[in-house]
N, C-alpha and C positions, 0 to 999 in steps of 0.2 A: 534390598532392591537391586535387580540386575541392571547393568548398564545398557545391554541390548536385549530386547524382548519383542513379543508380538506387537506391542504398542509403539515401538520405536519409530517405524516409518510415518505413522500418523502424527506423532509428537513432533518429529522433525519438519513435517509439512506445515503444521500450524506455527511452529517457531519461525520457520523461514518466512511465512506470510506476515507474521507480526513484525519481523525485522524490516521487511520491505515497506510495510505500512508506516512503521516508525520513521524510516528514512524520508518517506514522502510527507509525513505529518510535520516534520521539522526540517524541511528543505529550505530554500530561500525564505528568509534571510539568514538561516543558520548554515545549512549545507548548500553552498553556492553552486556546486557542480550538479545538483539535482534541481530541476525547475520544470514548470509547465509550458512556459512560452518565453522566447527570447526575441526581442524586437530591436532592430537597428534603425537609427535615424541620424540626421545631420542638422547641426545648428551652429551658426557662426563659423562655418568652414571646418568644424570639427565633427568627427564621427563619435557616436555614442551607442550604447546598448542598454536595454533595461530587461531584467529577467524577473519573472513572476513566480511566486511560490504559494504555499498554503497560508502562511501568516503574514505575508508582505512581499515587497519587491526590492531589488537592488538596481541602482543606476550607476553605470560606468561611463563617465564622460571626461574625455581628455586625460585618461589615466587615473582619475580619481574615482573611487568607488564609495557610494553612499547608499545605505540601506534604510528602509522604513522601520519604524518601531514594530516589533512583532505584535500582532493583534488579530482577533477573529473579526472578519469583515472589514477589509481595508478599501480605500477609495481607489478605483481604477478608472481614470478618465480617458477612455479610448478616443473620444471625439477630439480632445485637446492633443492627444498624442499624434493623431493622424492629420490634425489641422482643422481649424474652425471653418475654413472655406471649402471643405470637401463637399461635393455635391451629393454624396450618398446620404441615406437616411441616418439621422442622428440616433445614437443608442441612448435610451433614457438612463441617467446615472442611478436612479433608484433601483432599476432592474439589475444593473451591473453590481451595485453594492450588495443586493440580496444574493446574487450568485456567488460573490466572494464569501458571504456568510456561509453558504452551503459547502464551502471547502472544508469546514469543520467536520464534515462527515468522514474525512480521512482519519481524523483523530479518534472519532467514535469507533470506527472500524478497527483501528489499532488497539484500543483498549479491550474491545471484545475479543480480538484475536489473541491478545495476551492471556485472557481468561481461558480461552480454548486451549492454549498451550499449557497452562497450569493444570487443566484437567487431563491433558495428554501425559503430563509427568506423573500425575496421580494414577494413571492407568497402568503404570509399571508396578504398582503395589496392588491395586484393585482393578483388574483389567476391565471387567464388564461395565461397572459403574463409570469408571474414568473414560472409557471409549465412547459410551453412549452420551455422556454429558459433553465431551469434547466435540463430538460430531454435531450435536444439536446447536451448541454455541457457535461452531464454525459456520453453520448455515445462516445464523443471524448476522455474523460478521461479513459473510460473503454477500448477503443482500445489501448491507450498508455500503460495502466496497463497490458494488455494481452501481448503486445510486450515485456514489461519489464520482465514479468514472463517467457516468452519463452527464453530470454537471460539468466535469472537466471538458468533455467534448463540446458541450453547448457554449460554454463561456469562451474558451481559448481558441476554438475553431472560428468563432465569429470575430474575435479580435485579430486573429491571423489574417483572415480574409480582408478585413478593413485596412490593415496596415500594408498588406502587399499591393493594394490598389493605389497607394500613395507614391508619388514620385520620390525616389531616393529612400523609400522605406522598404524594409524587409522584415519578415518574421518567420520563425521556425518553432515548431512544437518541440518540447523537451522530453526528457525520459521519465518524468514523474508520473504521467498518466499511464504509461506502459508498465511501470512498476506496480501501479494500482491494479491494472488488469492481471498481471502475473500473480499478485497476491490473491485476487478473486478466484483465479483458477485453482490455486493451491487449496484454498478454503473450501471450494465447492466440491472438490474431490477428496476431502479428508476421509470420508467414510471408505472410499476405495483404498486409500493408503492403510487404514486400519485393517480392512479385510485382507489385503495383501500380506500384512504382517502376521495375521492370525493363521493364514494358510501356509506361509513359507518359512516362518521363524518359529521353531518349537519352543514350548515352555521349558523352563530350566529343569523340571523334574523328569521330563521325557528323555533327557539325555543320560540319565542314570541307569545303570544296568539293573535288571530285575532283582538280583540278589541283594542289592543295596537298599531296595525299597520293601522287599518281602522277606522277613526273617525266617519264614518257613520254607523258602525256596532252597533247594539243595537237600532237603530231608526227604525221607520216604522214597528213596530211589531216584530222586530228580538229579 
């Protein structure tokens, strides 16, 4: 198997997408530098922040950091975070919990992207079958990643809006949702990467001179 071949660009694209989705899938409370939303608040004269990820959240208050237990579908009480006396419409907690359950779509997209990358590696041995399978699987992974990105926008944009309307409250969206979008773009254009490799990177046999492939070459006056 050659290290670099026509399937290499497509394989690297699917592998990069899988890495991005893996980072997002296991962000907060594991990878604390990657998150969907960071909210700032004040309590008892102290400032604190809370960051939200796929499987939980981390609370930094007074220099002490505490993270929730990693789980699928965690409790995010936006109403309590912004204050019970807020005049805005209260967000039903059942709806919020189901939206956090939907964050598992990042993990599903990650697993499918890994499968696509595996087919991309296989394409270095059997190009046609590997590339076709990798492209098809990438399409499924891209669809799931797009759904995950839509849920990210729905949940965390609403939370950001609520928190920013509270006095002494602030919220910013994190990098996790944009990493999801980047992974989606890589996956949706996987077929283009494979086509680029097929057009611009020659097969290993095409680099050999003709006499090394044709024992009759050089005879009969050639």
